[in-house]
Structure formats: C-alpha cells, structure tokens
C-alpha positions in Angstrom: 3.9 5.9 7.2 7.0 4.3 8.5 7.1 0.5 8.7 6.4 -1.0 12.2 9.6 -2.4 13.8 7.6 -4.9 15.8 6.9 -6.8 12.6 9.6 -5.7 10.1 13.4 -5.2 10.5 15.5 -3.3 7.9 19.0 -4.4 7.2 21.2 -1.7 8.7 23.8 0.4 7.0 22.7 -0.1 3.4 23.4 3.0 1.3 21.9 4.1 -2.0 25.0 2.9 -3.8 24.8 -0.5 -2.2 21.2 -0.9 -3.2 21.8 0.3 -6.7 24.2 -2.6 -7.1 21.9 -5.1 -5.4 18.9 -4.4 -7.7 21.0 -3.8 -10.9 20.1 -0.2 -11.4 21.2 1.2 -14.7 22.2 4.5 -13.2 22.5 6.2 -9.8 22.0 10.0 -9.7 22.7 12.0 -6.6 24.4 11.0 -3.3 25.6 7.3 -3.2 26.3 7.3 0.6 22.8 8.2 1.9 21.9 5.4 4.4 18.4 3.9 4.1 16.7 4.3 7.5 13.1 3.6 6.6 10.7 2.5 3.8 7.5 4.5 3.1 4.9 5.2 0.5 5.9 8.1 -1.8 3.1 10.3 -0.3 4.4 9.9 3.2 8.2 10.0 2.6 10.5 11.0 5.4 14.2 11.9 5.3 16.4 8.9 4.5 13.4 6.8 3.4 13.3 4.4 0.4 10.4 5.2 -1.9 9.5 4.5 -5.6 7.7 6.5 -8.3 7.0 5.9 -12.0 4.7 8.9 -12.7 6.4 12.1 -13.7 3.5 14.3 -12.6 3.5 12.7 -9.1 7.3 13.0 -8.9 7.0 16.8 -9.1 5.3 16.8 -5.7 8.4 15.3 -3.8 9.6 17.9 -1.4 11.3 15.8 1.3 15.1 15.2 1.1 17.3 13.4 1.3 15.4 10.3 0.1 16.3 7.3 -2.0 13.9 7.0 -5.0 13.7 4.0 -7.2 12.4 5.6 -10.4 12.7 5.8 -14.2 14.2 8.1 -16.8 10.9 9.9 -17.3 10.8 11.0 -13.6 14.5 11.8 -13.2 14.2 15.5 -14.2 11.6 16.0 -11.4 13.9 14.6 -8.7 15.9 17.1 -6.7 19.6 16.6 -6.9 19.9 16.2 -3.2 18.1 12.9 -3.4 19.4 9.6 -4.6 17.7 8.4 -7.8 18.1 4.7 -8.8 17.1 4.3 -12.5 15.4 1.0 -13.4 13.0 0.0 -16.3 10.2 -0.8 -13.9 10.2 1.1 -10.5 7.6 -1.3 -9.0 9.7 -4.4 -9.8 12.9 -2.6 -8.7 11.1 -1.7 -5.4 10.1 -5.3 -4.9 13.7 -6.4 -5.4 14.9 -3.8 -3.0 12.5 -4.9 -0.3 13.7 -8.5 -0.7 17.2 -7.3 -0.1 16.4 -4.9 2.8 13.8 -6.6 4.9 15.2 -9.2 7.2 13.2 -12.5 7.5 11.5 -13.0 10.8 12.7 -15.6 13.2 11.3 -19.0 12.3 9.2 -20.7 15.0 8.3 -24.4 14.4 6.7 -25.2 17.7 3.7 -27.3 16.9 1.3 -25.8 19.4 1.3 -24.0 22.7 2.3 -20.6 24.1 5.8 -19.3 23.6 7.5 -18.3 26.8 8.2 -15.0 25.1 4.5 -14.3 24.5 2.7 -11.7 26.7 -0.5 -13.3 28.0 -2.5 -11.2 30.5 -3.9 -12.7 33.7 -7.5 -13.8 33.0 -7.0 -14.7 29.3 -8.3 -18.1 28.3 -6.1 -20.0 25.8 -7.2 -23.4 24.5 -4.3 -25.9 24.9 -4.2 -26.5 21.1 -3.8 -22.9 20.2 -0.4 -21.5 19.1 0.8 -18.1 20.4 4.2 -17.1 19.1 6.9 -15.0 20.7 6.1 -11.3 21.4 2.4 -11.8 20.7 0.2 -10.0 23.2 -3.2 -11.1 24.5 -5.3 -9.0 26.8 -7.2 -9.9 30.0 -10.5 -11.7 29.4 -9.7 -12.7 25.8 -10.6 -16.2 24.7 -8.5 -18.0 22.1 -10.1 -21.1 20.8 -8.7 -24.5 19.6 -6.3 -24.4 16.7 -6.1 -20.6 16.5 -2.6 -19.2 15.6 -1.4 -15.8 16.7 1.9 -14.8 15.0 4.8 -12.9 16.3 4.1 -9.3 17.3 0.3 -9.5 17.1 -1.6 -7.6 19.7 -5.1 -8.7 20.9 -6.9 -6.4 23.3 -9.1 -7.2 26.3 -12.3 -9.3 26.2 -11.8 -10.4 22.7 -12.9 -13.7 21.1 -10.7 -15.5 18.6 -12.5 -18.5 17.0 -11.2 -21.9 16.2 -8.5 -22.2 13.5 -8.3 -18.5 12.8 -4.8 -17.3 11.8 -3.8 -13.8 12.7 -0.6 -12.1 11.8 0.7 -8.5 11.2 -2.3 -7.2 13.1 -3.3 -5.0 16.1 -6.7 -5.6 17.5 -8.6 -3.4 20.0 -10.9 -4.4 22.9 -14.1 -6.5 22.8 -13.5 -7.7 19.2 -15.1 -11.0 18.0 -13.4 -13.0 15.2 -15.2 -16.2 14.4 -13.8 -19.5 13.2 -11.6 -19.9 10.2 -10.6 -16.3 9.6 -7.2 -15.3 8.0 -6.2 -11.8 9.1 -3.0 -10.0 8.2 -1.8 -12.1 5.2 -0.1 -10.4 2.3 -2.5 -8.8 -0.2 -2.9 -9.5 -4.0 -0.1 -7.2 -5.3 2.1 -8.1 -8.2 3.7 -6.8 -11.4 3.7 -8.9 -14.6 6.9 -9.4 -16.5 7.9 -11.5 -19.5 8.9 -14.3 -17.1 5.6 -14.2 -15.1 4.3 -12.4 -12.0 6.6 -10.7 -9.5 4.9 -10.4 -6.1 5.2 -7.1 -4.3 6.1 -7.4 -0.6 3.5 -6.0 1.9 4.9 -4.1 4.8 1.7 -2.8 6.4 -0.6 -4.1 9.1 -4.3 -4.7 9.8 -5.7 -2.4 12.4 -9.0 -3.4 14.0 -10.7 -1.0 16.4 -12.9 -1.8 19.4 -16.2 -3.7 19.3 -15.8 -5.1 15.8 -17.4 -8.3 14.9 -16.0 -10.5 12.1 -17.9 -13.5 10.8 -16.5 -17.0 10.0 -14.2 -17.5 7.0 -13.3 -13.9 6.4 -9.9 -12.8 4.9 -8.5 -9.3 5.7 -5.2 -8.5 4.0 -2.6 -6.3 5.5 -1.6 -3.1 3.8 1.2 -2.8 1.3 2.9 0.4 2.5 0.1 1.6 4.7 -2.5 -0.2 6.8 -5.8 -1.9 6.3 -8.1 -0.3 8.9 -11.5 -1.6 10.3 -13.2 1.1 12.4 -15.0 0.7 15.7 -18.4 -1.2 15.8 -18.1 -2.5 12.3 -20.2 -5.7 11.7 -18.9 -8.1 9.1 -20.7 -11.2 8.0 -19.2 -14.6 7.0 -17.0 -15.1 3.9 -16.0 -11.5 3.2 -12.7 -10.4 1.6 -11.1 -7.1 2.5 -8.1 -6.3 0.3 -4.9 -4.4 1.2 -5.1 -0.7 2.2 -8.9 -0.6 2.6 -10.4 1.6 5.3 -13.9 0.8 6.6 -15.4 3.5 8.8 -17.1 3.0 12.2 -20.5 1.4 12.5 -20.5 0.1 8.9 -22.2 -3.2 8.1 -20.8 -5.7 5.5 -23.1 -8.6 4.7 -21.9 -12.0 3.6 -19.6 -12.7 0.6 -18.8 -9.0 0.0 -15.5 -8.3 -1.7 -13.7 -4.9 -1.3 -10.8 -4.3 -3.6 -7.5 -2.6 -2.7 -7.3 1.0 -1.5 -11.1 1.5 -1.2 -12.3 4.0 1.4 -15.6 3.2 3.1 -17.1 5.9 5.2 -18.9 5.6 8.5 -22.4 4.0 8.8 -22.3 2.4 5.3 -24.5 -0.6 4.7 -23.6 -3.3 2.2 -25.9 -6.1 1.1 -24.7 -9.6 0.4 -22.2 -10.2 -2.5 -21.4 -6.5 -3.0 -18.2 -5.9 -5.0 -16.2 -2.7 -5.0 -13.5 -1.8 -7.5 -10.1 -0.5 -6.5 -9.6 3.0 -5.2 -13.3 3.8 -4.9 -14.6 6.0 -2.1 -18.0 5.3 -0.5 -19.4 8.2 1.4 -20.8 8.1 5.0 -24.3 6.5 5.3 -24.4 5.1 1.7 -26.4 2.0 1.0 -25.1 -0.6 -1.4 -27.9 -3.1 -2.1 -27.2 -6.8 -2.5 -25.0 -7.8 -5.5 -24.1 -4.2 -6.4 -21.0 -3.9 -8.5 -19.5 -0.5 -7.5 -17.1 0.9 -10.1 -17.0 4.6 -9.1 -17.4 6.8 -6.0 -20.7 6.8 -4.2 -21.8 10.0 -2.5 -22.7 10.2 1.2 -26.2 8.9 1.9 -26.7 7.6 -1.7 -28.4 4.3 -2.4 -27.1 2.3 -5.3 -28.0 -1.0 -7.0 -27.0 -3.2 -10.0 -23.9 -3.6 -12.1 -22.4 -1.2 -12.8 -24.0 0.3 -9.7 -26.3 3.3 -10.3 -28.7 5.2 -8.1 -31.3 2.8 -6.7 -34.3 4.5 -8.3 -32.6 4.6 -11.7 -31.9 0.9 -11.4 -35.5 0.0 -10.8 -36.7 2.3 -13.6 -34.3 0.5 -15.9 -35.5 -2.9 -14.8 -39.1 -1.9 -15.4 -38.3 -0.6 -18.9 -36.5 -3.9 -19.7 -39.5 -5.9 -18.5 -41.9 -3.7 -20.6 -39.7 -4.3 -23.7 -39.7 -8.0 -23.1 -43.5 -8.0 -22.6 -44.0 -6.0 -25.8 -41.9 -8.5 -27.9 -43.7 -11.5 -26.6 -47.2 -10.0 -27.2 -46.5 -9.4 -30.9 -48.2 -12.0 -33.2 
C-alpha cells in the first residue's frame, strides 16, 4: 500500500545513495541513483519504493524491482542485484531513521479554535463554535461536530455523522452515518518501537484509520492508525466505551465490541464477531466470522469461525466450564477431608 499524499509528503529527489549516507548504512549494494518515489510495506512493494526486511526467508519472496531495501547481511544474498540494498545492523531502526529523513513535517497550525478557511465544510453541517477544524479537513452535509472536538488536516468525515465533544481525529477517513461519542482519540500513532542500548526508538506510522458507514464508537475509545497499512473498522460495527484498537487491526462488518476491550496490533476480526467486556487479543491473531469471545477472554491464538471461547488463555467455551467445574470439585474434596 502506498502512503496517502493527503497526509504524508515525501522529500523529493532522494536517491538510494543519499539515504545510505543519511542513515549511516555500512554498505550499499546495487544502484545508488534509484530515486525513492514511495514507501510501502515489504509485502506490497512497488517499483522505486523504500521497504525494509530482516528475515532472510521473507526476503526470498521479493520479486518487484527496482526497490530500495533497508536490510542486513543475512538477507543480502536474497536481494536481486537490480535492487538497492542498504546494509544496517537493525533494519527496523534503519527504516525509522529513513522515515525521519524522508517524511516532511506537516504544516503547523496554531489557531486556538475555529474553522480554517481552507477546510471543506458542506452546507448543512453543524459545527460548534469551540470546535477546531484544520485546513483541508472535509465535513459532509448533516454532520454534527460538538464542542471542543478537533479535526486535523486532511481528515474526511462523511454525511450525517456525529463527532462528540473533545474527540480528536487525525489521519482518518470516515464514512456516512458514523457516531463517535465524547473523548475519543482516533488516528494517533500506534505503539510501535524498537529497543536499543540507549532506549526505545519509536517507529513512525504512515497509515490511516478507515471507518466504514453506520459505525458507532463509544466514549473514550482510542483507535490507532496503521504503521504501513491501515486500521479498518467495517460497516455497522458497534463499539462500546473505553476500547483500544491498535495499529493495523481490521474489524469486520457487524461485529460487536463491548467495553474495555483491547485488540493488539495486526489482529484480523471477521464479520459478525461478538466480544464481551474486557476481552484482550494478542498480536497477529485471526478471529473467524461469527465467533463469540466471552467477557474477559484472553485470546492468544486464532479462533475459528463460529467458535465460542472463554478464559485465559482462551479455550472453547465448553472446555472452559468443564475445567472450572473440575477445579471446584478438587477444592471441595480438599476442604471436606478431616
């Protein structure tokens, strides 16, 4: 997936050789004059894109060229000679340094409140005087933006939406008839970092949050934007208060997420899934269509379509209750002994 130019601008004319010098690459193999035109995930690389890879097995799958790859010695034999390979000790840290060099900072806007003259507000939208709507934000007809809400540059809000008081929305594209209650933060950078001997290095996030039509999001929710892809909330999803959705999560249409749920990065939730309160899902897990995650389930592995799970670590619901009954019987047997 290419980065969205409405939100992110790449410094033009930077070559593989320029970037190697900027990030202190130990070596540059392949063309030095390839100009960086895009930044993508490894799996979605396009010609002239900057990518990174630290896994030699994954590096074997690269077929697109020319690309600029920040990588390590172990991956180098797998990289085609037509590509530019920048060799660094940690490709993730090198990639973070590269993005800091390549991504231009957005224009700063320090207006205290009000609507920028460069915002696009449709006729029939209702904006509270204390809301802030920045340049190039888009608000559809019939949408209500309450007191203290902030819509950042480039955000798109569809028609007949409701944005509650003091919600902050950035790096986000929202469909029609979406309700976002008070105090939500949507589109902030996710929890991505790499540890070094000097502390944590934050990884820049260049994705968006995409919210489809007829979604309802309760008060105090946080939905992080994707790192190199998008965080996607499907149509008719119902989300209760105080939920956290991490970067690159996809939630399928008609799913229900009860209060205080936490969904880790890169989780895929199918359509029609039901989550009880305080469910937690580990990173990279897939939840099949129609699955039911009972309250306080701690899901650490994939859940099949239609399956019902409970407990921590989550197991099939019937097994969970059998285990609970066995534990109670053991306890009763111990207390009944003289």
